[in-house]
C-alpha positions in Angstrom: -26.2 80.3 -150.6 -24.4 81.6 -153.7 -20.7 81.9 -153.7 -19.3 85.2 -154.4 -17.5 84.9 -157.8 -14.1 86.3 -158.8 -16.1 89.0 -160.7 -17.9 89.9 -157.6 -14.6 90.4 -156.1 -13.1 92.5 -158.7 -16.2 94.6 -159.0 -15.9 95.2 -155.0 -12.4 96.3 -155.3 -13.1 98.7 -158.2 -15.9 100.3 -156.0 -13.4 100.6 -153.3 -11.0 102.4 -155.7 -13.6 104.7 -156.9 -14.8 105.5 -153.2 -11.0 106.3 -152.5 -10.6 108.6 -155.5 -13.9 110.5 -154.6 -12.8 110.7 -151.1 -9.4 112.1 -151.9 -10.7 114.8 -154.3 -13.4 116.0 -151.9 -11.1 115.8 -149.0 -8.4 118.1 -150.5 -10.9 120.4 -151.9 -12.5 121.2 -148.5 -9.7 120.5 -146.1 -10.1 122.8 -143.1 -7.9 123.7 -141.4 -5.4 123.9 -144.3 -2.5 121.3 -144.2 0.9 122.5 -142.7 2.9 123.8 -145.5 6.3 122.0 -145.6 8.6 122.4 -148.5 9.7 118.9 -150.0 13.2 120.2 -150.0 13.2 120.6 -146.2 11.7 117.2 -145.6 14.4 115.6 -147.6 16.9 116.9 -145.1 15.4 114.5 -142.6 16.3 110.8 -142.7 13.6 108.3 -143.4 13.0 107.4 -139.8 12.8 110.9 -138.6 10.7 112.1 -141.5 8.1 109.5 -140.8 8.1 110.5 -137.1 7.8 114.2 -137.9 4.9 113.7 -140.5 3.1 111.8 -137.8 3.2 114.8 -135.4 2.3 117.2 -138.0 -0.6 115.4 -139.2 -2.1 115.3 -135.7 -0.9 118.5 -134.6 0.2 117.4 -131.0 0.9 114.0 -129.7 2.8 111.7 -127.2 5.4 109.4 -128.0 3.0 106.4 -127.4 0.5 107.9 -129.8 3.1 108.5 -132.6 4.2 104.7 -131.8 0.6 103.6 -132.4 0.6 105.6 -135.8 4.0 104.4 -137.0 3.7 101.0 -135.9 7.2 101.3 -134.2 8.2 100.9 -130.6 7.6 103.6 -128.3 11.3 103.8 -127.1 12.5 104.3 -130.8 9.8 106.8 -131.2 10.8 108.8 -128.0 14.4 108.9 -129.3 13.3 110.3 -132.7 11.1 112.8 -131.2 13.9 114.0 -128.9 16.2 114.2 -131.8 13.7 116.3 -133.7 13.4 118.6 -130.8 17.1 119.2 -130.6 17.2 119.7 -134.2 14.5 122.5 -134.0 11.9 120.7 -135.9 9.7 120.1 -132.9 8.8 121.4 -129.6 7.7 119.8 -126.5 5.6 120.7 -123.6 4.4 118.9 -120.3 0.7 118.3 -119.8 0.4 116.9 -116.2 2.6 113.8 -116.3 2.8 113.4 -119.9 5.2 115.1 -122.5 3.6 116.3 -125.8 5.4 117.2 -129.0 4.3 119.5 -131.5 5.7 121.3 -134.7 8.1 124.0 -133.8 6.6 127.6 -133.9 3.1 126.5 -132.7 3.9 125.9 -129.1 2.8 129.3 -128.0 -0.5 129.1 -130.0 -1.1 125.7 -128.4 -0.6 127.0 -124.8 -3.0 129.9 -125.5 -5.6 127.6 -126.9 -5.3 125.2 -124.2 -5.8 128.0 -121.4 -8.8 129.2 -123.2 -10.3 125.6 -123.4 -9.7 125.3 -119.7 -11.5 128.6 -119.0 -14.6 127.6 -121.1 -14.6 124.2 -119.6 -14.7 125.6 -116.0 -17.6 127.8 -116.7 -19.6 125.4 -118.6 -19.2 122.8 -115.8 -20.8 125.7 -113.5 -23.6 126.0 -115.7 -24.1 122.2 -115.8 -24.2 122.1 -112.0 -27.0 124.7 -112.1 -29.2 123.0 -114.6 -28.4 119.6 -113.3 -30.0 120.3 -109.9 -33.3 121.1 -111.7 -33.2 118.0 -113.8 -31.3 115.4 -111.6 -32.5 112.3 -113.6 -31.1 113.4 -116.9 -28.0 115.3 -115.6 -25.6 113.3 -117.3 -27.1 114.0 -120.8 -28.0 117.7 -120.5 -25.9 120.7 -121.0 -22.8 118.6 -121.5 -19.6 120.0 -122.8 -16.5 117.8 -123.2 -13.2 118.0 -125.2 -13.1 114.9 -127.4 -9.9 112.9 -127.3 -11.0 109.8 -129.2 -13.9 109.0 -131.4 -15.0 105.5 -131.5 -17.7 104.1 -133.8 -19.7 101.0 -134.7 -19.7 100.3 -138.6 -23.1 99.1 -139.8 -26.1 101.4 -139.3 -23.7 103.9 -137.8 -21.2 105.3 -140.3 -22.6 102.9 -143.4 -26.0 102.1 -144.5 -27.5 99.0 -142.9 -29.9 98.1 -145.6 -27.3 97.2 -148.6 -25.6 94.0 -149.3 -22.1 93.1 -148.1 -20.5 93.7 -151.4 -22.1 97.2 -151.6 -21.4 98.2 -148.1 -19.3 101.5 -147.7 -19.1 104.7 -145.8 -20.9 107.5 -147.7 -18.7 110.1 -149.3 -19.6 113.2 -147.2 -19.2 111.1 -144.0 -15.8 109.7 -145.0 -14.5 113.2 -145.7 -15.5 114.2 -142.2 -14.1 111.3 -140.6 -10.7 111.8 -142.4 -10.7 115.4 -141.3 -11.2 114.1 -137.7 -8.5 111.5 -138.0 -6.0 114.2 -138.5 -6.8 115.7 -135.2 -7.3 112.8 -132.9 -7.3 108.9 -132.9 -10.4 107.1 -134.4 -11.3 103.4 -133.5 -13.9 101.1 -135.3 -15.9 98.6 -133.0 -17.8 96.2 -135.1 -19.2 92.8 -135.6 -17.6 92.4 -138.9 -14.0 90.9 -139.6 -10.9 92.8 -140.2 -10.6 91.8 -143.8 -14.1 93.5 -144.4 -14.0 96.6 -142.3 -10.2 98.0 -142.6 -10.4 98.6 -146.4 -13.6 100.6 -145.8 -12.3 102.6 -142.8 -8.7 103.5 -143.8 -9.1 106.7 -141.7 -9.2 104.8 -138.6 -6.2 104.1 -136.2 -7.6 101.0 -134.6 -10.1 98.3 -135.3 -12.0 95.7 -133.1 -13.5 93.0 -135.2 -16.2 90.3 -134.5 -17.0 91.8 -131.1 -13.4 91.7 -129.8 -12.4 88.5 -131.0 -9.6 90.1 -132.9 -8.3 93.6 -133.1 -5.6 95.7 -134.7 -4.0 98.8 -133.2 -1.8 100.5 -135.6 0.2 97.5 -137.1 -0.2 95.3 -134.0 -2.8 92.5 -134.3 -4.2 90.9 -131.1 -6.6 87.8 -130.7 -8.9 86.7 -127.9 -7.4 84.2 -125.7 -8.6 80.5 -126.1 -10.2 81.3 -129.4 -8.3 78.2 -131.0 -10.1 75.9 -128.7 -13.5 76.8 -130.1 -12.6 76.7 -133.8 -13.6 73.0 -134.4 -17.1 73.8 -133.2 -17.3 76.6 -135.4 -16.2 74.5 -138.3 -18.9 71.8 -137.3 -21.5 74.6 -137.2 -20.8 76.0 -140.6 -20.6 72.6 -142.3 -24.2 71.9 -140.9 -25.6 75.3 -141.9 -24.4 74.5 -145.4 -26.0 71.2 -145.7 -29.3 72.1 -144.1 -30.3 75.4 -145.6 -32.2 74.9 -148.7 -34.2 78.1 -148.9 -33.0 80.7 -151.7 -31.0 84.0 -150.8 -30.1 82.8 -147.2 -26.7 83.8 -146.8 -23.9 82.3 -144.6 -21.4 85.1 -143.8 -18.2 83.8 -142.6 -16.1 86.0 -140.5 -12.4 85.3 -140.7 -9.4 86.2 -138.7 -6.4 87.9 -140.2 -4.7 84.3 -141.0 -7.9 83.6 -142.9 -9.5 81.1 -140.5 -13.2 81.1 -140.0 -13.9 82.0 -136.3 -17.5 83.2 -136.4 -20.4 83.6 -138.9 -23.7 85.2 -139.6 -26.9 83.6 -140.8 -29.0 86.2 -142.9 -32.2 85.7 -144.4 -33.3 89.3 -145.2 -33.5 88.8 -149.0 -35.3 85.5 -149.0 -38.8 85.3 -150.6 -39.9 82.2 -148.7 -39.6 83.7 -145.3 -41.4 80.9 -143.3 -39.2 78.2 -144.9 -36.2 80.3 -144.1 -37.0 80.8 -140.6 -37.4 77.2 -139.8 -34.1 76.2 -141.4 -32.2 79.0 -139.8 -33.8 78.1 -136.2 -32.6 74.5 -136.7 -29.2 75.7 -137.4 -29.4 78.0 -134.3 -30.3 75.0 -132.2 -27.4 73.0 -133.4 -25.0 75.8 -132.7 -26.2 76.1 -129.1 -25.8 72.2 -128.7 -22.2 72.7 -129.4 -21.7 75.4 -126.7 -21.4 78.3 -129.2 -23.1 81.8 -128.6 -26.0 82.6 -130.8 -26.6 86.4 -130.7 -30.0 87.4 -131.9 -31.1 91.0 -132.9 -34.6 91.8 -131.8 -37.1 91.7 -134.8 -34.2 91.4 -137.4 -33.9 88.5 -139.8 -30.3 87.7 -139.0 -28.2 86.4 -136.2 -24.4 86.0 -135.4 -22.8 82.8 -134.1 -19.6 83.3 -132.0 -17.2 81.2 -129.9 -17.5 83.5 -127.1 -20.0 86.2 -126.0 -19.2 89.3 -128.0 -18.3 92.3 -125.7 -17.8 95.6 -127.4 -17.4 97.6 -124.1 -14.3 95.3 -123.3 -13.0 95.7 -126.7 -13.4 99.4 -126.7 -11.5 99.5 -123.3 -8.6 97.5 -124.8 -8.4 99.7 -127.9 -8.3 102.8 -125.7 -5.4 101.3 -123.7 -3.6 100.7 -126.8 -4.2 104.2 -128.1 -3.2 105.7 -124.8 -6.5 107.2 -124.3 -8.1 107.3 -120.8 -10.8 110.0 -121.1 -12.8 112.1 -123.6 -14.1 109.1 -125.5 -17.1 109.9 -127.8 -18.8 106.6 -129.0 -21.3 106.2 -131.9 -23.5 103.0 -132.1 -26.9 102.0 -133.5 -28.1 98.8 -131.6 -28.2 97.1 -128.3 -25.1 95.3 -129.1 -23.5 98.8 -128.6 -24.8 99.3 -125.1 -21.7 97.9 -123.2 -19.6 100.5 -125.3 -22.0 103.2 -124.6 -21.2 102.4 -120.9 -17.6 102.3 -121.5 -17.3 105.7 -123.2 -17.5 109.2 -121.7 -20.3 110.4 -124.0 -22.3 108.1 -126.2 -24.6 109.0 -129.1 -27.1 106.5 -130.6 -27.5 106.7 -134.3 -31.2 106.1 -135.5 -32.3 104.7 -138.7 -35.3 102.7 -139.9 -34.1 99.5 -138.1 -33.2 101.2 -134.8 -35.2 100.5 -131.6 -34.2 103.5 -129.8 -35.8 102.5 -126.5 -33.2 99.7 -126.4 -30.2 102.0 -126.6 -28.3 102.9 -123.3 -26.8 106.1 -124.9 -26.9 109.7 -123.7 -28.1 111.2 -127.0 -29.8 110.4 -130.3 -28.7 111.2 -133.8 -30.4 110.5 -137.3 -28.3 108.5 -139.6 -28.4 111.1 -142.3 -27.3 113.9 -140.0 -24.0 112.1 -138.9 -21.9 114.3 -141.4 -23.3 117.4 -140.1 -22.7 116.1 -136.5 -18.9 115.5 -137.4 -18.8 118.8 -139.1 -20.2 120.5 -136.1 -17.6 118.7 -133.9 -14.7 119.9 -136.2 -16.0 123.5 -136.2 -16.2 123.5 -132.5 -12.5 122.6 -132.2 -13.5 118.9 -131.2 -15.6 120.1 -128.3 -18.7 118.2 -128.0 -21.7 120.3 -126.9 -25.2 118.8 -126.1 -26.9 121.7 -127.7 -25.8 120.6 -131.3 -29.0 121.1 -133.1 -28.7 117.7 -134.9 -28.9 115.6 -131.7 -31.5 115.3 -128.9 -31.4 113.8 -125.2 -32.1 110.0 -125.0 -35.4 109.8 -123.1 -34.7 106.1 -122.4 -31.4 106.3 -121.1 -30.6 103.7 -118.5 -28.4 104.8 -115.6 
């Protein structure tokens, strides 16, 4: 393994800056709907605390005190107080939705109520059509003729919203996909559920509101960081395993990718021999490392027919991580999940609607998702979702029913 030099780190940071600038330029040039027009002189009338709360509501259109708290990183009680102050001042309005109080920019309440009633009418009649067609095809009823208002978008990273066949330093979300995800993030919360660590994925996905890293070993919701219980007890074994790998891997271009928590401590790692020229020698060495890790009681997670594996202190569970993030985001329904491998199956099951992203390394027969979507059509899918007012439809032209769906 060749350690990344300071030059590599500088190059990676410059690439990120370039991606951000491209993203900003394209984002503002194609922003639909257009942002809320607010005069700077008007915003200056608000105190810093109230201004931050108001901008959070304006950016989403409508949200609860809990959602605003997740966006600003402040406690819910404080945000509730600020929101009610803004209501009394005439900046915001509020309406009751079931047992929840929602806040929106003043002057848009009547528009929101009209749109809400229209959505309920459309949803009611769509469900009637679903029942009719479902009686004809009972085995695939869940995946056919489905219409759902998306309230949260959750996604894997590698192979789902970023190319899987690139090196770690070159990994990024393509421009068109980033622009669409930024547009979505203005309308609803986005969470990222990945096997990478936070230091890697967060700079590459600034549009997200929550991140689960390393299969749920650590997550960040807003500004709050959570770690898996009993993680520290396994760290000595992880350290032994990494030292063993470093001393026993002699084949060229075998990479040991360390996965660090937010405090810089290595809590997991990946053995990757995709770029080695001596495949047979590399396989023998990495299998020896895998046996050593298993003898220490660590979890070696393999990906079928792929030349890499991950080593974790506990079995990764994306489904559990997704549920914990949704609790933190105060979302309990309308969850759309995107993933590309069998590692995402538990998250597929924990979501309301699941879409498997297909690329050259995807084995679609192993995916327990409702629908399949080609990787290159991900931007088109997000664009269709936005154009349809965040209402998922199973008749979007770029997706198809997964024939291997496991009930």
